[in-house]
N, C-alpha and C positions, 0 to 999 in steps of 0.2 A: 403507297396512298393513303398511310396513316398520318393522323393530324391531321386531314386537309377542312378545311371548315366550309360550310356549303350554307346560303340562306334560301329558303324556300317561298317565292310572291305569289299568292294567289287566294282571291277572295271566297273562292267554294273551300271549306273547313274539310269535308271528306277526301279533298283531292291532296290539301296539305298534308293531310292524317297519313294517304297512301303514299306518296313521295318521300315526305320525310321518315316514314317505317321502313321503305327500303332502303334507304343511304344508310340509317342507323344499323339497318342489320348488316349491309357492307362494312362497316367501320368508319363512319365519314359522322362526322359533329355537326349537328344541325339546327339551325334556328330557322322558325317560321315568320312570316308577317303576313298581314289580310291585307294591305292597300299598299301604297307608293309612301305614303306617309310614313307609315310603321318601316317600311325597309329603309327610306332615308336615316332613321334615327337608327335601326341596327347597322344598318354600313357608318354611321357617324361613329358609334358606340366603339366598333368592332371590326378587322379587318377581314373578310373572307375570299377563302381561293375561288371561290366559285357562285354564282349565285342564277337560279333559277328563275325567270319571269312569266307570269301571263298578261299578253298583250292587251288583255280588253278586262279592266277594273274600272269601276265607278272611284267616286272620289276626288279630291282636286288635279290630280295626276292621273294619268294612262297609262299601261305597260311600254308605251313607246315613248313617254315625257320619261317614266323612270329610266327607261333605258338610256336614254341621253343625258342624262344625269349622272346617271352610276358611269357610263364610259368616261364623260368628263374628268369626273371628282373621284375615280378609283379606278385607273384604266390598267391597273393590274388585275385585276379582279375579272376573271374569264366571268360571259354572259351569256346562259343560254335560252332564248325563248319559248314560251308553252304556247301553243295556238291549238285550232282545230282546224280542219280543212277548207272551209269557209273563208278564214281567214289566213291562207296561208300567200296569198301576194302582200300581207301585211308582213308577216317572217322574212319573205326574201326583201321585204324595205327594211326590217328591221337587221339581217345582215349587212345591208351596204350601208346602215349607220354604224356598224362595231360590234353588234352582236359575233359570239365565235359558231352557233350554232341552232337549231330547232328541234324542237319535238313536237308530234301532234299527238293532241289529245282523244282518245284516255290514251296513256301511253304505257306501255310495259315495265316489270320492274329490271327484265332483262334488258329493252331495249334505255331504257334510262340508266340503267348500269352501264354499257357498255358503251353510252354517249357522255357521260360524265368521266366514266375515268381516259375517256381517248383525248378529250380534250384538255383534262389537267396533264399527261401525257406529255402533249405540246406545247407545257407551260412552259418557258425559259427554266432552266433550273437555280438560277440566281435570281429569278422574280421574287419580292418582298410586298407581299398584299398590304397595301395604303402606301406603298410608294410611288412616285411618278413613274411614266414609263417613258424612255427617251426615243421607243421606234418610231420610224415614219408615220405607220400606220395610226398609230396613235395620235401625234402631231396633226394627223391632214384632218381627221376625227370622222373617217368612213372607212369604209374597205370597198375595194374594187374586186367586184363579182365577174366571173367569165359568165357572158350573156349566156353560151350554150350548156351552164351548166343545168340550167334547167328547163324544160318543155312545159306550157300550161294550156290546154283548152277547157272549153267548158266540162266534160265528162274526165280526159284526164291526166294526171299531171306526172312530173318525172322528174326527179332528182338525179342527176348522175351522177356527183358525189358521195352520197349516202346509198345508191343503187336503190331509190324509194320510188316505188310507184304504185298512186291510187287511181282506181277506176269508181266512178259514181262515187266519192268518198270514200272508196272501202280500200285498205293496203291489200295488193295482190301476192301474195305468195311463190314469186317466180324463184327459179333456179335462176344459177348466173347466165346460162346458157340463155334462156328464156329473157332474160333483163336482155341482152348483149342483141337480140333478134328484134326484141321489140325496140328498141332505141334506135337500131339500125334502119328498120321501116319507116319510123319517125321519125328522121333524120332525112332521110330521103324520099317524102313524104308525097313531094312533086312529081314525081317518076314512078314507073313497075318495075320492080327490082327483080330477077332472075334467084332460082333457087342456088345454082353456081356463084354467084355473086355473095349470096348472103352465107354459105360456107365460108368461102375465101376470107370476107371481110370477117366474122366473127369467131370462127375455127382456124382459118387458115388451111383449110384444103385446098387443092389446086385441082377437082376432079371436073369434067364433063356435066352440061345440064343434065342430061337423061340420068345418070349416075347418081346426081345431087335431088334429085325432086323428088323420090321416097324419105329420103334420109330427113331432109327440111319441112315433108308435107306431116310426119308425126309429133315435129315440135311445134311446127303452126296449129295441128289439131287442139294440142296442149293449152298454148296461148289463146285457141279460142273459146274453149272451154272455160278457163278462168276469168277472159274477157266476157263469157255469157254470151259470143257473138256465135249465132246460128250457124255450122257447118255447110249446112245446103244453102244455106241463102246469106252468107254474110253480109253484113253492113258495116265491120271495122278493117279488116284484115281484109281482101279482092285476091282473085284469083285471075290473072298470076298476080303474084304478089306487091300488094302496095296497101300503104296505111292511109286512110282517110277517114278516122274516125275527128 
């Protein structure tokens, strides 16, 4: 990842500083911009491998408009949008318009570096920043997203690709098994799911309902605790198992 150049675009100086310092510490060359005009000027002067862009910025162009210009004029530059929970719908729209990924603010340095590294690793080895991209995705100007990647309700947000769950604006620290259980219940929220079906779907265990119930009960209790769903009178995950949040 050495010699990778990154542009950080955010109208809030403290956020720019924290992100810049985290990236510099991990060996990246970083420039910053406070608005879309500064970002366009920087992109015109020097090619960048990756740009982190806030979606909500004051000025002549907002983050969405900046993304559209960057994607059209510098298609080799990977774009990652920065957003808050309330603007997740805008982030999803940005992905459809060509952004490679998104990060929810406030973002930890660990998540920032993981996201940057994974997107840079996915960049074609022959790609040269600043040159046109002949790929069909760039020619089309937008990226098709599987509709089943996201689930969004007033309180719950799931990104199945990133294994991200947010409830009431807070990121939930779910284990892989807890994530799979919740995701399965949400996906099949129109019906009741048995304990045996849950274990078969998420762990591949083929056992009877009576044997499955005590195993699933423990994991559901952990899920309810993290969702702050009262086990005595649950309102999100009902017994028998069904998600109704």
